[in-house]
C-alpha positions as CSV (number, residue, x, y, z in Angstrom):
1,X,26.2,-67.8,242.2
2,X,26.7,-66.4,238.7
3,X,26.6,-62.9,240.6
4,X,28.5,-63.8,243.0
5,X,31.4,-65.5,240.7
6,X,31.0,-62.0,238.8
7,X,31.7,-59.9,241.8
8,X,34.7,-62.1,243.0
9,X,36.1,-62.0,239.7
10,X,35.7,-58.2,239.8
11,X,37.4,-57.7,243.4
12,X,39.8,-60.3,242.0
13,X,41.0,-57.4,239.2
14,X,40.7,-55.1,241.4
15,X,43.3,-56.7,243.9
16,X,45.4,-57.3,241.1
17,X,45.2,-53.7,239.5
18,X,45.9,-52.2,242.9
19,X,48.7,-54.7,243.3
20,X,50.4,-53.9,240.2
21,X,49.8,-56.9,238.6
22,X,48.1,-55.0,235.2
23,X,50.1,-51.7,236.2
24,X,46.6,-49.7,237.5
25,X,47.5,-46.4,238.4
26,X,50.5,-46.3,236.7
27,X,52.9,-47.0,233.4
28,X,51.7,-50.1,232.0
29,X,53.7,-52.3,229.4
30,X,52.6,-52.9,226.0
31,X,52.4,-57.0,226.5
32,X,49.5,-55.8,228.5
33,X,47.6,-53.6,226.3
34,X,44.7,-55.2,224.3
35,X,44.1,-55.3,220.6
36,X,41.2,-52.6,220.3
37,X,40.3,-50.5,217.4
38,X,40.2,-47.1,218.1
39,X,36.3,-47.6,217.7
40,X,36.1,-50.5,220.1
41,X,38.9,-48.0,223.1
42,X,36.2,-45.3,222.5
43,X,33.3,-47.4,223.4
44,X,35.3,-48.8,226.2
45,X,36.1,-45.0,227.4
46,X,32.5,-43.9,227.2
47,X,30.9,-46.8,228.9
48,X,33.8,-49.0,231.3
49,X,33.3,-48.9,235.2
50,X,35.5,-46.7,237.0
51,X,37.0,-48.9,239.8
52,X,40.1,-46.8,241.3
53,X,41.4,-43.5,241.2
54,X,44.5,-41.6,241.5
55,X,45.6,-38.1,241.7
56,X,48.2,-36.3,239.6
57,X,50.6,-33.6,240.3
58,X,52.1,-34.2,236.7
59,X,51.6,-31.0,234.8
60,X,49.7,-27.8,234.9
61,X,45.8,-29.2,235.1
62,X,47.1,-32.7,237.1
63,X,44.8,-35.0,235.7
64,X,43.2,-38.0,237.1
65,X,44.4,-41.7,236.6
66,X,41.3,-43.6,236.4
67,X,41.6,-47.7,236.2
68,X,38.3,-49.0,233.9
69,X,36.7,-52.6,233.4
70,X,34.0,-54.0,231.0
71,X,34.4,-56.7,233.2
72,X,36.4,-58.4,230.5
73,X,39.3,-55.6,229.9
74,X,40.7,-53.8,232.9
75,X,42.6,-50.5,231.5
76,X,43.6,-47.1,232.8
77,X,42.9,-43.8,231.2
78,X,43.6,-39.9,232.2
79,X,40.6,-37.8,233.3
80,X,40.9,-34.3,232.9
81,X,38.2,-31.9,233.8
82,X,39.7,-28.4,233.4
83,X,37.9,-25.7,231.4
84,X,39.1,-22.3,232.1
85,X,38.2,-18.9,230.6
86,X,39.9,-15.6,231.4
87,X,40.0,-12.5,229.5
88,X,43.9,-11.7,230.9
89,X,45.8,-14.4,232.0
90,X,49.8,-14.0,233.4
91,X,51.6,-17.2,232.7
92,X,54.2,-18.5,234.8
93,X,56.7,-17.6,232.2
94,X,56.1,-14.4,232.4
95,X,53.8,-13.5,229.2
96,X,50.4,-12.4,229.5
97,X,47.9,-13.9,227.5
98,X,44.5,-12.3,226.1
99,X,41.3,-14.5,225.7
100,X,42.8,-17.3,227.5
101,X,41.5,-20.9,227.6
102,X,42.8,-24.0,229.2
103,X,40.3,-26.8,228.4
104,X,39.5,-30.4,228.2
105,X,37.5,-30.0,225.3
106,X,40.7,-28.9,223.2
107,X,42.0,-32.7,224.3
108,X,38.7,-33.7,222.4
109,X,39.4,-31.6,219.1
110,X,43.0,-32.8,219.0
111,X,42.6,-36.3,218.8
112,X,39.6,-35.7,216.0
113,X,42.0,-33.4,214.2
114,X,44.5,-36.2,214.3
115,X,42.2,-39.0,212.9
116,X,41.3,-36.4,210.0
117,X,45.3,-36.0,209.7
118,X,46.1,-39.5,209.4
119,X,48.0,-39.6,212.9
120,X,45.8,-41.2,215.3
121,X,48.4,-43.6,215.8
122,X,50.7,-41.0,217.3
123,X,47.5,-39.3,219.5
124,X,45.4,-41.2,221.9
125,X,41.8,-41.6,221.6
126,X,39.9,-39.1,224.1
127,X,36.4,-38.0,224.4
128,X,34.2,-36.7,226.9
129,X,32.9,-38.3,230.0
130,X,31.4,-37.3,233.1
131,X,32.9,-38.5,236.5
132,X,33.0,-37.7,239.9
133,X,30.6,-34.9,239.8
134,X,32.8,-33.2,237.0
135,X,32.7,-33.5,233.0
136,X,36.0,-33.6,231.0
137,X,38.0,-35.4,228.7
138,X,39.2,-39.0,229.1
139,X,41.7,-40.5,227.3
140,X,43.1,-44.1,226.9
141,X,46.2,-45.0,228.8
142,X,49.5,-45.4,226.9
143,X,51.8,-47.5,227.7
144,X,54.9,-45.5,228.3
145,X,58.4,-46.0,229.2
146,X,59.5,-42.7,229.1
147,X,58.6,-38.7,228.2
148,X,60.8,-36.9,226.6
149,X,62.2,-35.4,229.9
150,X,63.0,-38.5,231.2
151,X,64.9,-39.7,227.9
152,X,67.2,-36.2,227.9
153,X,67.6,-37.1,231.9
154,X,68.8,-40.6,231.3
155,X,70.9,-39.9,228.5
156,X,69.3,-42.7,226.3
157,X,69.2,-42.3,221.9
158,X,66.6,-43.9,220.2
159,X,67.8,-47.0,218.2
160,X,66.8,-46.1,214.9
161,X,67.3,-42.2,214.7
162,X,66.0,-41.6,210.7
163,X,62.4,-43.4,212.4
164,X,62.8,-41.4,215.8
165,X,63.1,-38.5,213.4
166,X,60.4,-39.2,211.1
167,X,57.8,-39.0,214.5
168,X,59.2,-36.0,215.5
169,X,58.9,-33.9,212.5
170,X,54.9,-35.1,212.2
171,X,54.4,-34.3,215.8
172,X,56.4,-30.8,215.2
173,X,53.7,-30.2,212.3
174,X,50.5,-31.0,214.1
175,X,52.2,-28.4,217.0
176,X,52.0,-25.8,214.4
177,X,49.0,-26.6,213.3
178,X,47.1,-26.3,216.5
179,X,48.9,-24.0,218.0
180,X,49.9,-24.9,221.5
181,X,50.9,-23.0,223.7
182,X,52.0,-25.3,226.2
183,X,53.8,-28.4,224.0
184,X,56.6,-29.6,226.6
185,X,58.7,-32.9,226.3
186,X,56.6,-34.3,229.6
187,X,53.8,-34.4,226.8
188,X,55.8,-36.6,224.3
189,X,55.4,-39.6,225.7
190,X,57.7,-43.1,224.5
191,X,56.6,-46.8,224.7
192,X,59.3,-49.3,224.8
193,X,59.4,-50.5,221.0
194,X,60.3,-46.4,220.9
195,X,56.8,-45.2,219.4
196,X,55.9,-41.6,220.2
197,X,52.5,-40.3,221.3
198,X,51.2,-36.9,221.7
199,X,48.9,-36.4,224.5
200,X,47.7,-33.1,226.8
201,X,46.4,-30.0,224.4
202,X,44.1,-27.9,226.9
203,X,46.2,-24.9,225.8
204,X,45.7,-25.2,222.1
205,X,43.6,-24.0,219.3
206,X,44.9,-20.5,220.0
207,X,43.1,-17.5,217.7
208,X,46.6,-16.9,216.0
209,X,47.0,-16.8,212.2
210,X,50.5,-17.0,212.6
211,X,52.4,-20.3,213.2
212,X,53.9,-20.4,217.3
213,X,57.9,-21.4,215.4
214,X,57.9,-22.0,212.2
215,X,61.5,-22.9,212.0
216,X,60.5,-26.2,213.6
217,X,58.9,-27.0,210.1
218,X,62.2,-28.8,208.5
219,X,60.5,-32.1,207.0
220,X,57.4,-33.6,206.4
221,X,55.9,-36.6,205.4
222,X,54.2,-37.1,202.5
223,X,50.8,-38.2,203.3
224,X,50.6,-35.7,206.3
225,X,51.3,-32.5,204.1
226,X,48.7,-34.4,201.5
227,X,45.9,-34.7,204.2
228,X,46.1,-31.2,205.2
229,X,45.9,-29.7,201.6
230,X,43.0,-31.6,202.2
231,X,41.3,-30.0,205.2
232,X,38.2,-28.4,204.7
233,X,36.7,-25.4,207.1
234,X,33.5,-27.1,206.9
235,X,34.7,-30.8,207.5
236,X,37.1,-30.1,210.5
237,X,34.7,-27.4,212.1
238,X,31.6,-30.3,211.9
239,X,34.3,-32.9,212.9
240,X,35.5,-30.8,215.9
241,X,32.2,-29.4,217.1
242,X,31.3,-28.0,219.9
243,X,34.9,-28.3,221.1
244,X,36.1,-25.7,218.7
245,X,34.2,-22.7,217.4
246,X,34.3,-21.0,214.0
247,X,36.9,-18.8,215.0
248,X,39.7,-21.1,216.4
249,X,39.0,-23.2,213.1
250,X,39.0,-20.6,211.2
251,X,42.5,-19.7,212.7
252,X,43.3,-23.4,212.5
253,X,43.1,-23.1,208.4
254,X,45.2,-20.0,208.4
255,X,48.0,-21.7,209.7
256,X,47.6,-24.9,208.0
257,X,47.6,-22.4,204.7
258,X,51.2,-21.0,206.6
259,X,52.4,-24.7,206.8
260,X,51.7,-25.8,203.5
261,X,53.2,-22.6,201.7
262,X,56.2,-23.1,204.2
263,X,57.0,-27.1,202.7
264,X,56.0,-25.7,199.2
265,X,58.5,-22.9,199.7
266,X,61.4,-25.4,200.8
267,X,60.6,-28.1,198.2
268,X,61.4,-25.4,195.9
269,X,64.5,-24.2,197.6
270,X,65.6,-27.7,198.4
271,X,64.5,-30.1,196.4
272,X,61.4,-32.7,197.2
273,X,64.1,-35.5,198.3
274,X,65.3,-33.0,201.1
275,X,61.9,-31.9,202.5
276,X,59.5,-34.6,201.9
277,X,59.8,-38.4,203.0
């Protein structure tokens, strides 16, 4: 009788998900978001059962949206199995890139780095998991209402522009640090309470010692700047391996140095109050 009850409950959950009752395979609401720590979300992503899946045409890597349940919680996740390596790659915008990599490993490294910087409240958990015969990254589904493309298309403005700008400044610093060659507005998700989340780093962590777009470094959160200063090569490598190699971490640390130097220079020129918040 107990097995039958659990089976019936699981079928009911699946039916509810597929009918949109808890927003399976699509956008979800903050009202339905379980109150879990990142460690609990990671455990769920690693061990919960996949009960539904749907392919996506969004983005370059076409991730899958999966619905998972542990019998108590049912939640969506995004699965990206891409792991492409090419000596030379011609991109759609006409650029040619040597040693091209497009890999799910960078999603996991991006999250680990965000945790080190105190930005895990802006980057969702990513784990490595096998599904449907493939290994890839699986990330906690964000209950987003818009991405940046949608926001601009709808002409929407955040109710608190100062709070919005402070979030965006942090995202820009992070993007410069990881050197994401595919950072775009569809990878900036916005919840109904105007909180920003940054996702999808499969084309980040390039081997360049320079910054991608230094003019984006306008202001910086004080705590983030201190966290940047505290980064150590050995710790970053230990936290991100095997998803980053030593060359990728070395380049990241060189970019860190340039970011810190840039803000120190701005503070000297304009004053701390005009640069740090």
